[in-house]
C-alpha positions in Angstrom: 21.2 -2.2 -17.2 18.6 -4.8 -17.9 17.6 -5.2 -21.6 14.3 -7.0 -20.8 11.1 -6.0 -19.0 9.7 -9.3 -17.8 11.0 -12.8 -16.9 9.2 -14.1 -20.0 10.9 -11.6 -22.3 14.3 -12.5 -20.8 13.6 -16.2 -21.3 12.7 -15.7 -24.9 15.9 -13.7 -25.4 17.9 -16.6 -24.0 18.7 -14.7 -20.8 18.9 -16.6 -17.5 17.9 -14.0 -14.9 19.0 -14.0 -11.2 15.4 -15.0 -10.3 15.6 -18.0 -12.6 18.9 -19.0 -11.0 17.3 -18.9 -7.6 14.2 -20.9 -8.7 16.4 -23.4 -10.5 18.4 -24.1 -7.3 15.2 -24.5 -5.2 13.6 -26.9 -7.7 16.8 -29.0 -8.5 16.5 -28.2 -12.2 19.1 -26.9 -14.6 18.7 -23.1 -15.1 18.6 -23.5 -18.9 15.7 -26.0 -18.7 13.9 -23.6 -16.4 14.5 -20.7 -18.9 12.9 -22.8 -21.7 9.8 -23.5 -19.5 9.5 -19.8 -18.7 9.8 -18.8 -22.4 7.0 -21.2 -23.3 4.8 -20.0 -20.5 4.7 -23.3 -18.7 6.4 -21.8 -15.6 5.7 -18.4 -14.2 8.0 -16.6 -11.8 5.8 -13.8 -10.3 8.2 -11.2 -9.2 7.3 -7.4 -9.4 10.3 -5.2 -10.0 9.3 -3.2 -6.9 9.1 -6.2 -4.6 12.6 -6.1 -3.2 12.1 -8.5 -0.3 10.8 -11.4 -2.4 12.4 -14.9 -2.5 11.4 -15.9 -6.1 9.4 -19.0 -6.7 8.4 -20.9 -9.8 4.9 -22.0 -10.5 4.1 -24.6 -13.2 5.4 -27.7 -14.9 8.1 -29.6 -13.0 7.9 -27.3 -10.1 6.9 -28.1 -6.5 3.2 -27.5 -5.9 2.9 -24.0 -4.3 0.3 -22.8 -1.8 -1.4 -19.4 -1.4 -2.8 -17.9 1.8 -5.7 -15.4 1.5 -6.1 -12.7 4.1 -7.3 -9.1 4.4 -10.0 -7.0 6.2 -13.7 -6.8 5.5 -16.3 -4.2 6.4 -17.1 -6.1 9.5 -13.6 -7.0 10.7 -11.1 -4.2 10.2 -8.0 -5.0 12.4 -4.9 -4.9 10.2 -2.7 -6.0 13.1 -4.5 -9.3 13.2 -4.0 -9.6 9.5 -0.2 -9.0 10.0 -0.2 -11.9 12.6 -1.7 -14.0 9.8 1.1 -12.9 7.5 3.7 -13.9 10.0 1.9 -17.3 10.4 1.9 -17.8 6.6 5.6 -17.0 6.3 6.6 -19.2 9.3 4.9 -22.2 7.7 6.5 -21.6 4.3 3.5 -20.4 2.2 4.9 -19.3 -1.1 2.2 -16.7 -1.7 -0.1 -14.3 0.2 -3.1 -12.6 -1.4 -4.5 -9.4 0.2 -8.2 -9.7 -0.4 -9.1 -6.6 1.6 -12.4 -5.1 0.4 -13.0 -2.2 2.7 -11.6 1.3 2.9 -8.1 2.4 1.8 -6.0 -0.7 1.7 -2.7 0.5 0.2 -0.9 1.1 3.5 -1.4 -2.5 4.5 -0.3 -3.7 1.0 2.9 -1.6 1.2 3.8 -3.2 4.6 3.2 -6.6 3.0 5.5 -5.9 0.1 8.2 -4.4 2.3 8.5 -7.4 4.7 7.2 -10.5 2.8 9.6 -13.0 1.0 6.4 -14.6 -0.3 4.7 -13.5 -3.5 2.0 -11.0 -3.0 -1.3 -11.2 -5.0 -4.4 -9.0 -5.1 -7.7 -8.7 -6.9 -8.0 -5.1 -8.0 -11.7 -5.5 -8.5 -12.1 -5.9 -4.7 -10.3 -2.7 -4.0 -11.9 -0.5 -6.7 -14.8 0.9 -4.7 -12.6 1.8 -1.7 -9.7 3.1 -3.7 -11.9 5.2 -6.0 -14.4 6.1 -3.4 -17.2 5.5 -5.9 -20.2 3.2 -6.0 -20.1 0.4 -8.6 -22.4 2.1 -11.1 -20.3 5.3 -11.0 -17.0 3.5 -11.9 -15.8 3.8 -15.5 -13.8 1.3 -17.5 -10.7 3.6 -17.2 -11.2 3.8 -13.4 -10.6 0.1 -13.1 -7.3 0.4 -15.0 -6.2 3.1 -12.4 -6.6 0.5 -9.6 -4.6 -2.1 -11.6 -1.8 0.5 -12.1 -1.8 1.5 -8.4 -1.4 -2.1 -7.3 1.4 -2.7 -9.8 3.3 0.4 -8.6 3.0 -0.8 -5.0 4.9 -4.0 -5.9 2.2 -6.7 -6.2 3.6 -9.8 -7.9 0.4 -11.2 -9.4 -3.2 -10.0 -9.9 -6.4 -11.8 -10.4 -8.1 -10.2 -13.3 -11.5 -11.5 -14.3 -11.2 -10.8 -18.0 -12.8 -14.0 -19.2 -16.4 -13.2 -18.1 -17.2 -11.4 -21.3 -20.6 -11.2 -23.1 -20.1 -14.6 -24.7 -19.4 -16.3 -21.4 -22.3 -14.5 -19.7 -24.6 -15.8 -22.5 -23.6 -19.4 -21.7 -24.0 -18.8 -18.0 -27.5 -17.3 -18.4 -28.6 -20.1 -20.8 -27.5 -23.0 -18.6 -29.2 -22.4 -15.2 -27.3 -23.0 -12.0 -28.1 -23.8 -8.5 -25.5 -21.3 -7.1 -25.2 -18.8 -9.9 -22.0 -16.7 -9.6 -20.0 -17.2 -6.3 -16.8 -15.3 -7.3 -16.9 -12.0 -5.5 -15.0 -10.2 -8.3 -17.0 -12.0 -11.0 -20.3 -11.1 -9.4 -19.3 -7.4 -9.2 -18.2 -7.4 -12.9 -21.4 -9.2 -13.9 -23.5 -6.6 -12.0 -21.5 -3.7 -13.6 -22.0 -5.2 -17.1 -25.7 -5.8 -16.6 -26.3 -2.3 -15.1 -24.3 -0.4 -17.7 -24.9 -2.6 -20.7 -21.1 -2.5 -21.4 -18.6 -5.2 -22.1 -16.3 -6.4 -19.3 -13.8 -3.5 -19.0 -10.9 -6.0 -18.3 -11.8 -7.8 -21.5 -12.5 -4.7 -23.6 -9.3 -3.0 -22.5 -7.2 -6.1 -22.1 -4.3 -4.9 -24.1 -4.0 -1.8 -21.8 -4.1 -4.0 -18.7 -1.3 -6.1 -20.2 0.8 -3.0 -20.9 0.6 -2.0 -17.2 1.4 -5.5 -16.0 4.4 -5.8 -18.5 5.8 -2.5 -17.2 6.2 -3.9 -13.6 6.5 -7.6 -14.5 3.3 -8.5 -12.8 1.9 -11.9 -13.6 -1.7 -12.0 -14.6 -3.8 -14.6 -12.8 -6.8 -15.1 -15.1 -9.7 -15.3 -12.7 -12.5 -17.8 -13.0 -15.5 -15.7 -12.4 -17.8 -18.5 -13.4 -16.2 -21.2 -11.2 -18.8 -23.6 -9.7 -19.9 -22.8 -6.2 -21.5 -26.2 -5.6 -20.7 -29.7 -7.0 -23.9 -29.7 -9.0 -22.7 -26.7 -11.0 -19.3 -28.1 -11.9 -18.1 -28.5 -15.5 -21.2 -26.7 -16.8 -21.5 -24.5 -19.9 -20.6 -21.3 -18.1 -17.4 -22.7 -16.6 -16.2 -24.1 -19.9 -17.2 -21.1 -21.9 -15.1 -18.9 -19.7 -12.2 -21.4 -19.8 -12.2 -21.1 -23.6 -12.0 -17.4 -23.3 -9.1 -17.7 -20.8 -7.2 -19.9 -23.3 -7.3 -17.1 -25.9 -6.4 -14.5 -23.3 -3.4 -16.5 -22.2 -1.9 -16.4 -25.7 -2.6 -12.7 -25.9 -0.7 -12.1 -22.7 2.3 -14.2 -23.7 2.5 -12.3 -27.0 3.2 -9.2 -24.8 5.6 -11.2 -22.6 3.3 -11.1 -19.6 3.4 -14.2 -17.5 0.2 -16.0 -16.9 -1.5 -18.3 -14.4 -5.1 -19.6 -15.0 -7.5 -20.0 -12.1 -9.8 -23.0 -11.8 -12.7 -24.5 -9.8 -14.2 -24.3 -7.2 -16.5 -27.0 -5.9 -16.3 -30.3 -7.8 -16.9 -34.0 -7.2 -13.7 -36.1 -7.0 -14.5 -38.0 -10.2 -14.4 -34.8 -12.3 -11.2 -33.3 -11.0 -8.6 -35.2 -13.1 -10.5 -34.5 -16.3 -10.8 -30.8 -15.5 -7.1 -30.5 -14.9 -6.3 -32.0 -18.3 -9.0 -29.9 -20.0 -7.5 -26.7 -18.5 -4.0 -27.6 -19.5 -5.1 -28.4 -23.1 -7.3 -25.3 -23.6 -4.9 -22.9 -21.8 -1.8 -24.2 -23.6 -0.2 -25.7 -20.5 -0.1 -22.4 -18.5 0.3 -22.8 -14.8 -3.0 -23.8 -13.1 -4.1 -22.2 -9.8 -7.1 -23.9 -8.1 -9.3 -23.0 -5.1 -9.8 -26.5 -3.6 -11.6 -28.0 -5.3 -14.0 -28.7 -2.5 -15.3 -32.2 -3.0 -18.5 -31.9 -1.0 -20.8 -29.1 0.0 -22.0 -30.3 3.4 -18.9 -29.7 5.7 -19.0 -26.1 6.9 -16.4 -25.8 9.6 -14.3 -28.5 8.0 -13.8 -27.1 4.5 -10.0 -27.1 5.0 -10.4 -30.9 4.8 -12.8 -31.0 1.8 -10.4 -28.6 0.0 -7.3 -30.6 0.9 -8.8 -33.8 -0.6 -9.6 -32.0 -3.8 -6.4 -30.1 -3.9 -4.3 -33.3 -3.6 -6.2 -34.9 -6.4 -6.0 -31.7 -8.5 -2.2 -31.2 -8.0 -1.5 -34.9 -8.6 -3.2 -34.5 -12.0 -1.6 -31.2 -13.1 -2.6 -28.3 -10.9 0.4 -26.2 -9.9 -0.8 -23.8 -7.3 -3.3 -24.4 -4.4 -5.2 -21.7 -2.8 -5.7 -22.7 0.8 -9.2 -22.9 2.4 -9.7 -22.5 6.1 -12.3 -24.1 8.5 -14.0 -20.7 8.4 -14.8 -20.9 4.7 -18.5 -20.0 4.0 -18.9 -18.9 7.6 -16.8 -15.9 8.6 -13.5 -14.1 8.1 -10.8 -16.6 9.4 -8.9 -15.9 12.6 -5.2 -16.7 13.2 -6.0 -20.3 14.3 -8.2 -20.8 11.2 -5.3 -19.6 9.0 -2.9 -22.1 10.6 -5.4 -25.0 10.0 -5.9 -23.9 6.4 -2.1 -23.6 5.7 -1.3 -27.0 7.2 -4.1 -28.8 5.3 -3.0 -27.2 2.1 0.7 -28.0 2.7 -0.2 -31.6 3.3 -2.2 -31.7 0.0 0.6 -30.1 -2.0 3.3 -32.3 -0.5 1.2 -35.5 -1.1 0.8 -34.4 -4.7 4.5 -33.7 -5.2 5.2 -37.3 -4.0 2.7 -38.6 -6.5 4.2 -36.5 -9.3 7.8 -37.6 -8.6 9.0 -34.1 -7.9 12.8 -34.2 -7.2 13.5 -34.7 -3.4 9.8 -34.6 -2.6 10.2 -37.7 -0.4 13.3 -36.5 1.5 11.4 -35.4 4.5 9.3 -38.5 4.6 12.4 -40.6 4.6 13.8 -38.6 7.4 10.6 -39.2 9.4 10.8 -42.9 8.7 14.4 -43.0 10.0 13.4 -41.1 13.1 10.4 -43.4 13.8 12.6 -46.4 13.2 15.0 -45.1 15.9 12.1 -44.0 18.1 13.8 -40.6 18.1 11.1 -38.2 19.1 13.1 -35.0 18.8 14.0 -35.9 15.2 10.3 -36.6 14.5 9.3 -33.2 15.8 12.0 -31.5 13.8 10.8 -32.9 10.4 7.0 -32.6 11.2 5.0 -30.0 9.2 3.7 -28.7 12.6 6.4 -29.5 15.2 4.6 -27.7 18.0 1.4 -29.7 17.7 3.2 -33.0 17.4 5.2 -32.3 20.6 2.1 -31.1 22.4 0.2 -34.2 21.6 3.1 -36.5 22.5 3.7 -34.8 25.8 0.0 -34.5 26.8 -0.2 -38.1 28.2 2.4 -39.5 30.7 4.2 -42.6 29.4 5.8 -45.5 31.3 8.4 -46.3 28.6 10.4 -43.2 27.5 10.8 -44.2 23.9 7.2 -45.1 23.2 3.9 -43.2 23.1 0.8 -43.8 25.1 -1.0 -45.6 22.2 1.0 -48.8 22.4 3.4 -48.3 25.3 5.8 -51.3 25.6 3.8 -53.1 22.9 5.1 -50.6 20.3 5.7 -52.6 17.1 8.8 -50.7 16.3 10.3 -51.3 19.8 9.4 -55.0 19.7 11.0 -55.5 16.2 14.1 -53.5 17.0 14.7 -55.5 20.2 14.3 -58.8 18.4 16.6 -57.8 15.5 19.1 -56.6 18.1 19.1 -60.0 19.7 17.2 -58.8 22.8 14.4 -60.7 24.7 10.9 -59.1 24.6 9.1 -59.3 28.0 5.9 -57.5 29.1 5.2 -59.0 32.5 8.6 -58.2 34.1 9.4 -54.7 35.3 12.6 -53.5 33.5 
């Protein structure tokens, strides 16, 4: 029988858990070194005791950059079968986490299906589900009601939960004092802000934070400390509200660790490229090197329909400078609920950003696939290129879409392919273009 409740508690006791063994092998790191990182809170292994189908992953220092895929229904789009197709897409492209952000009706059946079949970590935002789960309007919900939703999600097997505990009265004062262009753009943060302003009460997730932690500890759920005051446009980045909340999140991180609850901290948002590196270092310092989970950052506000690109640019910079976990953004961001094709585009863009950052950080074996691609291109071996590509289907479709005269080249250069020319010369062959071969 286990003599520990959470991965962090086991790590502090000197125990290497089966989940740590799995992560250590995936990350090419000695299990004892991983245990020490988990004990210090620098790595989280979100792994609910009720999620039996999970393939554990580590998030944090010395780990590969992980990506998360958001999905779920809304009041306007309620087809859960389409959401399951998105789940299959996320799993097939190797996403390490899936967040169910459903915010309409009774969502627990979908979540149970997710937990039953997904090897990826499952995350939720209980605040989104509160109204549907409790069947109450916002003003009727009590502080204790919110805790009921947290417990329900934990019992269902959710591995990590975004809890917006940092938007307390102090953080709200800073936000109100320092005027913004976009105010609050976090859905959960806006709901809590409205609840606090309408009731006059403190944020229930802050006021009853110890009770939240007790629930999470019972099921070994990782708390993802939400950034309710993240910037929603580049003009609002690194302002008083964002930093005031970050300071609160640093204190909440230590309180969670004291109860052996694993922690991730969420970050911006929209942010100009020149601010990203400093923000990553600031977060790591204030939040004691806890794993950092970022949405983007989106580096410009004027590209609706292309925000998977603005996000990938910011995500690559963020991860290269210390962010550990990237939340994908799709081309539908700011416009509509993403469809299956949008999800694919968002996953691919985020995967590219994460991989590029891992190369920059010198993560062990990060360049293995790139070296395989270089070898395949040197040999003009198209099948090998497709095999190692992030999206083999698209690569093959593009290659085969235009007929070519020379089998080993593509339609861009044809017989003037630089690789073909150089290979022929180094092999002692004569290069000719005006003679039919």
